[in-house]
ZAMARGU-4260 file (C-alpha; in steps of 0.2 Angstrom, whole numbers, plus 5000, padded with zeros to 4 digits):
<rodrens>
0) 5230/5607/4494 | 5217/5620/4499 | 5198/5618/4500 | 5187/5634/4503 | 5168/5633/4505
5) 5160/5650/4499 | 5143/5650/4507 | 5129/5662/4502 | 5116/5663/4516 | 5102/5671/4505
10) 5102/5656/4494 | 5109/5643/4507 | 5121/5639/4493 | 5139/5632/4494 | 5152/5635/4481
15) 5169/5628/4482 | 5187/5634/4478 | 5200/5620/4477 | 5218/5623/4474 | 5233/5612/4472
20) 5250/5616/4466 | 5245/5632/4456 | 5229/5624/4448 | 5211/5628/4453 | 5194/5620/4451
25) 5178/5629/4456 | 5163/5618/4460 | 5145/5626/4457 | 5150/5644/4456 | 5138/5658/4459
30) 5134/5670/4444 | 5146/5684/4450 | 5163/5676/4448 | 5175/5690/4453 | 5179/5683/4470
35) 5185/5667/4462 | 5196/5676/4450 | 5203/5686/4465 | 5207/5671/4475 | 5216/5663/4460
40) 5226/5679/4458 | 5230/5679/4477 | 5236/5661/4475 | 5246/5664/4459 | 5236/5650/4452
45) 5226/5646/4436 | 5207/5641/4436 | 5208/5625/4426 | 5191/5617/4429 | 5173/5622/4433
50) 5163/5607/4440 | 5144/5608/4439 | 5136/5594/4450 | 5120/5596/4440 | 5109/5609/4431
55) 5104/5620/4446 | 5086/5625/4448 | 5086/5638/4462 | 5100/5649/4456 | 5110/5654/4440
60) 5127/5647/4441 | 5143/5657/4435 | 5150/5643/4425 | 5148/5651/4408 | 5155/5668/4413
65) 5169/5660/4422 | 5174/5649/4408 | 5174/5665/4396 | 5185/5674/4408 | 5198/5660/4411
70) 5197/5647/4397 | 5193/5634/4411 | 5183/5619/4405 | 5166/5616/4411 | 5163/5598/4417
75) 5146/5590/4420 | 5142/5572/4423 | 5134/5559/4411 | 5118/5564/4402 | 5121/5583/4403
80) 5118/5592/4387 | 5122/5611/4385 | 5121/5625/4372 | 5139/5630/4376 | 5156/5622/4376
85) 5157/5609/4390 | 5163/5592/4394 | 5150/5578/4398 | 5161/5566/4408 | 5159/5547/4409
90) 5156/5539/4426 | 5173/5536/4434 | 5182/5549/4424 | 5197/5556/4433 | 5203/5574/4431
95) 5221/5579/4438 | 5222/5595/4447 | 5240/5599/4453 | 5244/5585/4465 | 5227/5579/4468
100) 5213/5571/4457 | 5194/5573/4456 | 5184/5558/4450 | 5166/5559/4443 | 5154/5548/4451
105) 5137/5548/4442 | 5124/5549/4455 | 5107/5552/4447 | 5091/5554/4457 | 5089/5573/4461
110) 5091/5575/4442 | 5097/5562/4429 | 5114/5571/4426 | 5117/5574/4445 | 5135/5569/4449
115) 5146/5569/4464 | 5165/5573/4463 | 5177/5563/4473 | 5193/5572/4478 | 5208/5561/4482
120) 5223/5570/4491 | 5241/5570/4486 | 5243/5552/4493 | 5228/5545/4483 | 5217/5544/4498
125) 5199/5548/4497 | 5197/5565/4505 | 5181/5573/4501 | 5165/5572/4490 | 5156/5587/4483
130) 5139/5580/4482 | 5128/5594/4475 | 5110/5591/4478 | 5113/5572/4479 | 5117/5572/4498
135) 5114/5586/4510 | 5119/5587/4528 | 5104/5578/4536 | 5094/5576/4520 | 5095/5572/4502
140) 5089/5581/4486 | 5071/5581/4481 | 5067/5569/4467 | 5053/5579/4458 | 5063/5592/4448
145) 5067/5582/4433 | 5052/5570/4431 | 5045/5579/4416 | 5059/5572/4406 | 5052/5557/4395
150) 5042/5545/4405 | 5052/5547/4422 | 5042/5548/4437 | 5046/5555/4454 | 5046/5537/4461
155) 5058/5532/4447 | 5070/5547/4452 | 5069/5543/4471 | 5073/5525/4466 | 5088/5530/4456
160) 5094/5541/4471 | 5092/5526/4483 | 5104/5516/4471 | 5116/5531/4469 | 5118/5533/4488
165) 5121/5515/4491 | 5132/5511/4477 | 5142/5526/4475 | 5143/5536/4491 | 5139/5525/4506
170) 5154/5513/4502 | 5166/5527/4504 | 5176/5528/4521 | 5168/5537/4536 | 5181/5550/4537
175) 5177/5557/4519 | 5171/5575/4521 | 5154/5579/4513 | 5153/5596/4505 | 5135/5599/4498
180) 5128/5612/4487 | 5115/5618/4500 | 5111/5620/4518 | 5095/5623/4529 | 5083/5636/4521
185) 5085/5629/4503 | 5070/5623/4494 | 5080/5609/4486 | 5077/5598/4501 | 5065/5595/4515
190) 5075/5594/4532 | 5093/5600/4530 | 5103/5604/4545 | 5111/5621/4549 | 5128/5613/4547
195) 5136/5616/4530 | 5148/5601/4530 | 5151/5585/4539 | 5160/5568/4539 | 5151/5554/4529
200) 5152/5543/4544 | 5142/5555/4555 | 5129/5556/4540 | 5128/5537/4539 | 5124/5537/4558
205) 5111/5551/4558 | 5104/5555/4541 | 5088/5546/4538 | 5091/5543/4520 | 5107/5533/4523
210) 5100/5521/4536 | 5108/5504/4532 | 5093/5493/4534 | 5081/5504/4524 | 5073/5496/4509
215) 5071/5505/4492 | 5052/5506/4495 | 5054/5514/4512 | 5066/5526/4505 | 5054/5531/4491
220) 5040/5534/4503 | 5050/5544/4515 | 5058/5555/4502 | 5042/5559/4493 | 5030/5561/4508
225) 5025/5579/4511 | 5035/5586/4496 | 5029/5603/4492 | 5028/5609/4474 | 5044/5617/4469
230) 5045/5636/4466 | 5038/5641/4449 | 5055/5649/4444 | 5065/5633/4445 | 5063/5627/4427
235) 5067/5644/4421 | 5084/5644/4430 | 5087/5626/4424 | 5085/5633/4406 | 5097/5647/4409
240) 5110/5635/4416 | 5108/5624/4401 | 5108/5637/4387 | 5118/5651/4394 | 5115/5669/4399
245) 5122/5687/4398 | 5136/5693/4408 | 5131/5699/4425 | 5140/5715/4423 | 5129/5720/4409
250) 5114/5717/4419 | 5121/5727/4433 | 5125/5742/4422 | 5107/5742/4414 | 5099/5741/4431
255) 5108/5756/4438 | 5098/5768/4427 | 5092/5782/4438 | 5074/5787/4434 | 5066/5803/4441
260) 5050/5801/4450 | 5040/5807/4434 | 5050/5795/4423 | 5048/5781/4436 | 5029/5784/4437
265) 5027/5784/4418 | 5037/5768/4417 | 5027/5759/4430 | 5010/5765/4423 | 5014/5762/4404
270) 5022/5746/4405 | 5019/5728/4412 | 5032/5732/4425 | 5033/5726/4444 | 5039/5740/4456
275) 5049/5730/4469 | 5053/5739/4485 | 5068/5731/4494 | 5070/5742/4509 | 5066/5737/4527
280) 5048/5732/4530 | 5046/5746/4543 | 5051/5759/4529 | 5039/5751/4517 | 5025/5752/4529
285) 5028/5770/4533 | 5026/5775/4514 | 5028/5767/4497 | 5024/5769/4479 | 5006/5763/4477
290) 5004/5745/4470 | 5022/5741/4473 | 5028/5724/4480 | 5039/5723/4496 | 5052/5710/4497
295) 5066/5716/4508 | 5085/5713/4506 | 5086/5710/4524 | 5077/5693/4522 | 5077/5678/4511
300) 5076/5690/4496 | 5081/5681/4480 | 5071/5665/4484 | 5055/5675/4488 | 5057/5685/4472
305) 5058/5669/4463 | 5043/5661/4472 | 5032/5676/4471 | 5036/5685/4454 | 5040/5668/4446
310) 5044/5674/4428 | 5062/5678/4427 | 5058/5688/4411 | 5047/5700/4421 | 5053/5718/4420
315) 5057/5726/4436 | 5059/5744/4443 | 5067/5746/4460 | 5064/5756/4475 | 5081/5755/4485
320) 5093/5765/4494 | 5107/5769/4482 | 5121/5761/4492 | 5111/5745/4491 | 5107/5746/4472
325) 5121/5735/4466 | 5118/5722/4479 | 5099/5721/4475 | 5103/5719/4456 | 5116/5706/4460
330) 5104/5696/4471 | 5090/5697/4458 | 5102/5691/4444 | 5107/5676/4455 | 5090/5669/4452
335) 5089/5674/4434 | 5079/5691/4435 | 5089/5701/4423 | 5076/5713/4417 | 5079/5727/4429
340) 5076/5743/4420 | 5081/5756/4433 | 5078/5763/4450 | 5069/5778/4458 | 5082/5791/4459
345) 5081/5799/4476 | 5070/5786/4483 | 5054/5789/4492 | 5060/5806/4498 | 5061/5812/4480
350) 5044/5804/4477 | 5036/5813/4491 | 5044/5830/4487 | 5036/5830/4470 | 5019/5827/4478
355) 5017/5809/4472 | 5004/5798/4480 | 5010/5787/4494 | 5002/5771/4501 | 5005/5764/4518
360) 5002/5748/4528 | 4993/5749/4544 | 5002/5740/4558 | 4998/5735/4576 | 5009/5729/4591
365) 5006/5712/4599 | 5000/5720/4615 | 4987/5731/4606 | 4982/5716/4596 | 4979/5706/4612
370) 4966/5719/4617 | 4957/5718/4600 | 4956/5699/4600 | 4951/5698/4618 | 4936/5710/4615
375) 4931/5701/4599 | 4934/5682/4597 | 4929/5683/4579 | 4943/5694/4574 | 4949/5689/4557
380) 4967/5683/4557 | 4978/5677/4543 | 4994/5667/4546 | 5005/5667/4531 | 5018/5655/4538
385) 5021/5638/4531 | 5008/5625/4534 | 5020/5615/4546 | 5023/5631/4556 | 5005/5634/4557
390) 5001/5616/4562 | 5014/5617/4576 | 5006/5631/4585 | 4994/5646/4579 | 4982/5659/4585
395) 4966/5649/4588 | 4955/5659/4576 | 4968/5661/4563 | 4967/5654/4545 | 4983/5648/4536
400) 4986/5656/4519 | 5005/5652/4516 | 5014/5666/4508 | 5021/5655/4494 | 5002/5653/4489
405) 4995/5670/4494 | 4989/5674/4476 | 4978/5658/4477 | 4969/5664/4492 | 4963/5681/4486
410) 4945/5676/4484 | 4945/5669/4502 | 4951/5685/4510 | 4938/5692/4521 | 4930/5709/4515
415) 4922/5723/4524 | 4932/5722/4541 | 4950/5722/4547 | 4961/5707/4543 | 4976/5705/4554
420) 4991/5697/4545 | 5006/5689/4553 | 5021/5678/4550 | 5035/5673/4563 | 5044/5689/4564
425) 5036/5702/4552 | 5046/5700/4536 | 5034/5688/4527 | 5018/5696/4533 | 5024/5713/4525
430) 5027/5704/4509 | 5009/5697/4510 | 5002/5714/4515 | 5010/5722/4500 | 5004/5709/4488
435) 4986/5710/4495 | 4986/5729/4493 | 4993/5728/4476 | 4978/5717/4472 | 4965/5729/4479
440) 4964/5721/4496 | 4966/5736/4508 | 4958/5730/4524 | 4974/5722/4530 | 4984/5726/4546
445) 5001/5719/4549 | 5005/5712/4566 | 5022/5719/4570 | 5036/5706/4574 | 5024/5692/4571
450) 5021/5676/4580 | 5037/5679/4591 | 5029/5694/4598 | 5012/5686/4600 | 5019/5673/4611
455) 5027/5685/4622 | 5010/5693/4627 | 5001/5677/4630 | 4988/5677/4616 | 4979/5660/4617
460) 4986/5648/4604 | 4982/5631/4598 | 4996/5618/4598 | 4999/5602/4588 | 4995/5588/4599
</rodrens>
């Protein structure tokens, strides 16, 4: 028996490759499936099953494509309905894979179809659970993504999750390994640990949601307290995962259309297209296509695209180094953004050589900013970190406009004077600066290297007491 966790940091997502005696099951595959095919070929094995723990909201799964390429059966837990061929298993149903078995445990709460898959080894011993978004390492799945179904409320879902954990998962042995669908950084939970797997026994001892003496009322309050709204693209990804989608290779082929600066400019001006610049933030600051949006590949690229562009049907033109073009298209398609219509051939250098207009983002070092704020205590500062980061510590005069909500603060942006924008390290603040400039707010100055650099030069900050 072999279990391999395939972890994708950008999405904080774990897929799983399970092989026994020449038969393979894949749990929660990513949209690009070639790696799973290659692994099966390497093992001289056949992909027999594709297990989906639920209808994912934060990424497009590879189940449809993988089934088309292999003939494998797609298996969901109870209450799942799809527009493609799949099996809706019953609670307790057992699937044989080589010399092992996988049992479906219906664990509603995160969503109504959410299920956990229990793997028993060659001796019939409970060995591992693939928990999807039901149980994370240090946390559990948020209960607010499926409340629009019928008359189900967030509290209802949280109550279902309480019962699922205590009736289906907590009775299992402490040495059972927990393999979740996500780790720290995912928007599918509040407080996940950096570890991507653990024993159930350790989770019982330290995961707040598995506390043995917790009442259902306490659990519901704890789980729903401080829950931020889910990203706007989540329901659109669920729709794709339920109804199907086009092959990623077709998306990649279409997106690799090279456009001359003239054609690129015409497409940007004559259509409702977003120009997305995915280079490093320093390159973007030094010169970019006017009104383009920066979201760099070197950060949490796909989740920020989904959170800020929101509509997966939005058409996109890319500014990207050619060697990173396929990566950019692939990562966009992972969250359902398939309408990439081409890229700027020759990049910014070609744009400049044809005399096209360039825009820039003004920037300032932390030490130079210290001189500014020391001489003028009324300096306007916008902190685009999360509210929790801001409350923990922030520049005394700063206001908090979290990046995920930046468009809602446009009317509150100070005008007529410089506004200094920062995040933790410089990635998010450059995204915010690009969005503000694209909306006509040009009095922004980016604080290089963000709050990390600010702390090093001893600018006065306010701490959470």
